[in-house]
N, C-alpha and C positions, 0 to 999 in steps of 0.2 A: 831218884839218885841220892847217893850219899857223898859226904865230904870226908876224905882221908888225908892224913899227913904222913909223908915219908921222910925219915931222917937221912941226911946226906952222909953222916958218919958211918953208919952200919947198915943202912937200908931197912931198918925196922919201920913198921907202919902202925899207925894209930887211927882208929875210926873216931871222927869228931861228931858225926850226926847219926841219927837212927830214927827212921819213921817213914810213913807213906807221904812223901813230900817231893818237892822239886827245888833243887838248888840251881838258881839261874846265873849267879855270879859269886865270886869269892876273892879274897885277898888276905895276905898275912903281913904283919909289920913287926919289926924288931923294936922292942921297948927299952933295950939296953939291959945290961947285967943278966944276960941269959933269959930275959923275959920276952914273950911273944904275945901278940893278939891276933886272932883270926876273926875275920868278918865275912858274912855271906848274906845273900838275899834268899829268903825261904818263902815258899808258898805251898799250898796243898789244895785239894779240890774245894775246900770250904774256907780257905784263908788266902787272901790276896797277898802280894809280896810285901815283906817287911825285912828290916835289917836286924840280923842276929850277930852276936859276938861271943867269943870265948877267950879267956885269958889263960895262958900257960898250958901245961900238959894236963893238969887235973882240974882246971876251972870248970864251972858249970856254964852251960849255954844259956844265954839270956837274950830276950827280944828288946831292942832299943826303940823301935818305932811302932806306931799304930796308925799307919797312913790312911787306912780306909775304915777305921773303927766306926765313925758316924754312919757310914753307908751300910756296913754289915750288920749294925744293930737294928736296921729297919727292914732287912730282907732275910729270906731263908735260903741258904745254899744247901743243896742236897749232897749227901755223901754217896759216891758210886759203890756198887757192889761188884766185886771181882767175879768173873765167870771164865770158864774154860771149855773148849770144844776140841774134839779129836777129829782131825781131817788128814787123810792120806798119810797116816802114821806120825803126824805132828800134833803137838799140843798148841792150840791157838788161844792166847790170852785176850780177854775182853772185859768190858765193864758195862754195867747197866745203871743208869741214873733214873730212878723212879720219879714220876710226876709228883708235884707238890700235893695235888688233890686229884682223885680219880674223876674222870668225866662221868657226869650223871647220865643214866639212861634216859632216852627220850620220853618214855612213859614211866610213871611212878611204879607201875606194876611189873615193868619189864625186868628181867634178870640183869644184874650188873655185868657190863662188858669189860673185857680186858682193855688196857689203855692203848691208844695209838702210840706208835714208836717210830722215831726217826733214827736211821742208821747213819752215822758219820764215818767218813773214810779219810785217813790222813794222806798227806802228800809224800813226796820223796822220789821214788817209793821207799828209799832206804832212810826213813826216819821212824819215829815211834810215838804212840800215845803213852802217857804215864800218869803220874799223880799231880799234874799241874792243873790249876783252875782254868776253865773255859767258860766264859760268860755266855756264849751262844748256847751251850748245852743247858746251862742253868735257866736261861730265858725260855727255852722250849719247855723245860720241866715246869716252870711257873705257869705255863699255858695248859697244863694237863697232858703234856706229851712226854712220854718216856724217851730216853736217848740211849742208844747202844753204840759203842765204839770198840774197835779191836785192833790188834796188830797182826795182819795177815802175813803170810810168807813174804820175805823180802824186807821186813821191818828190822830195825836195829834192836840190840839188847838181848838177843838170845843165842849169840854165837855166830861164827862165820857161815856155817852150813845153812842155818836158817836165813841169814841175810842174803845169801846167794841163791836161795831156793826159787826165786822168781826170774832167774836168768833165762831169757827166751820164753818167758811165761808171765807177762804182765797182766794178762786177762783171765784165762780159765781157772788157774790154780788159786790166785788171790780171791777171785769171785767165790769159789767154793768155800774158802776159809771164812769170808765175811758172811755168806748166806747160811753157813752152818750155825753161827751165833744167832742169827735171826730165827732160824728154825727152832732152836732150843728155847728161845724166849716164847715163841708161839706154843710149843709143846708144854711149857711150864705154866701156861695161862697168864703170862705177863704182857703179851703183845697181841693185839687184835689183828688177825691175818687180813682183814678187810680194810685196815687203816694203817698201812705201813708207808713210810717215806724214806728217802735216801738222799744224801748230799755228800759232797766232798770237794776239795780244792786241789788244783795242780794235778799230780798223779791221782789223787782222790777223785778229781773230776774226770780223768781218763777212765777210772774204774767204774764210776757212775755211768758214764756213757756206754761203756762196754756191757755192764749189767743190764741196762735198759734195752739193749739190742739182743739180749739172750734170755731175759726173764721178765715175766709179766706180773709179778706179784705186787709191785708198788703202786700205790694210789697217787703219789705225787713225788716229784724229784726236783732238785736244784743242783746244777753243775757249775762250779766256779773256777775261773782261770784254768779251764780244762784243756785237754788234748783230744782232738777228733781225728786228725790226720798225722800219722807218725812220720811220714816223710817230711811234712812241713815242720815238725818239731826240730828236726836235725838239719834243716836247710834255711831256717830263719832264726832271728833272735840270737841270744847269747849262748845257745847250745849248738849253733851251726858249725859242726865239725864232724870228723869221723871217729873221735875218741870214744865218746859215750856209746853210740850205737855198736861200735866194735866190741866194747866190753859187755854191754847188756844183751846184745842179740847175736854177736858174731857175724854181723852182716852190715852192709851200708845201703842206704835207700837208693843211691844212684847205681849201685851194682846189682841189687836184688829188689826192684820195685814191686814185684808180685808179693814177696813176703811182707813188705811193709804195708801193702794194701790189706793183706790178710789180718794183720794185727792192729789195724786202724778201726776205731769204733764207727767212723763214718761209713764203712763198708756194710754195716749192719743197721743203718739208720731206718731202713724200710720197716724193720720190726719194732721200732719204738712207737708205743702207743701211750705211754705214761705222760700226764701233764708235766711239762718240763720248763723250768726257768733257767735260762742260760745267763750267767753273770760273768762279765769280763771287763777288765780295766783297759782303757785305750792306750796307755803307755807301758803296757806289759811287754817286756822284751825277753822273758823266759818262755812263756807260751803266748805267742803274739795273738792280737785280737782277731786275726783271720781265722783262728781255730773256732772261735764262737760264731763268726759270720757264716762260715761254710756249713756248720751244723744247723744253724737257724734257717739258712736258705733252703736246705734240703727238706727239713721237717715242715717248714711253712709251705713249700711247694706241694707237699703231700697232704696239706690241710690237717696237720697234727696239732694238738693243743700245746703250743710252744710260745714263749715270750723271751725276748732278748733285752737284757739290762746292760747297756754300755755305760761304764763309769768313767767320767772325764777326769783328766789330770792325775790319775792314780796308776800304780804299777802292780807288779805281781804281789807286792806286800800290803795291799789294801787292808786286809783284816788284821794285820799285825802292827804296821807302822804308818798306815794311811792317815789322811786328814781326819781329825777327831769326829767332825760332824758327819763325814761320809761313813766312818766306821759305825757310828750310832745308827745312821740310816740303814746300813746293811743289816744290822741286827733286827731292826723293825721289819725289813723286807723278808728275812728268813722266817721270823715269827709269824707274820701275816700270811705268807705263802702256805706254810704247813697247817696253820690253824684253819684256813679257808677250806682245804681239802680233807684234813684228817679229823678236825674237831667239828667244824660246821657241816661237813659232809657234802660240800658242793662238788659239782663235776665240771662246770664250765670255768674258764679262766676268770679270775677276780678282776674287779675294776682296777684301773691304773691308780697308783698311789696318789693321794691328794698333795702330799708334801714331798717335793723332790728337789735335789740339789741345794738343800738347806733353806728352801723357800716354801 
């Protein structure tokens, strides 16, 4: 995103920033005598947030802080490569983060293999990925795992028609958009079709659950703060009302229960064979923890490779504003889960983590 300034006198606009970056906060102050100072927090895929300022109309932008300089000098952050796919007459934007080092073949004489790749799916569904830094993506890349992420239909940033293109279509259409990007990576020799993973949170977790019930290509998956039962989503927690389902689906779960069963991933759980880690916070009131419990119960009863990670004392915001040590632990869990299946090539569930709950 970019920062613009609009004049109150005549409505003229001026662009203050330019680049592949994320502006997370901004402010402007009057210095007197017609002078102003604009300040903003800027980050990018390879730069963590720092404070930038600009004085006046023609002043140069300058960075005031170097908050993570010591850390960033010791690590390598990867720059994502922009990618596009055409699906159902729409252009779908995505990014590929290449691994820091390619995974060596098991035998010295064997041909080099494409990298394993984890596909990340954002929540919302009406949000978007952009040029912000994501440490989880970088951590996977450091383990030799590529990362793909995209903005399927329903994402913000591409106009109203695109934003509303997933109305009454949370599953099949967005799934085609995401998988088209994965198919392109495989076709271009960037992703190993036998070592694909998928993860996402909130709506992203819904789409992970949906995909696993309709596609068998993934070797490992992790669903976070997800939705399994769409009726439960609108009958419990802070979404319990008729407003959102009326807008998104034109129907209410108590008036049309058959339709909400049809669009619920739990209805297709019998088809899920992918090793799945279900992560959910116990104090989540957006997608309540029962969403995780019911999916786990069904899959475990069918003896599928599944594990439930219940996170105490946290909410829907675990990975964004949760307790620091739990956020760090979650990064380790994500890294180890996908490394176990995609890099080490294991098929059974990994041992339980030795370090849990900060101990």
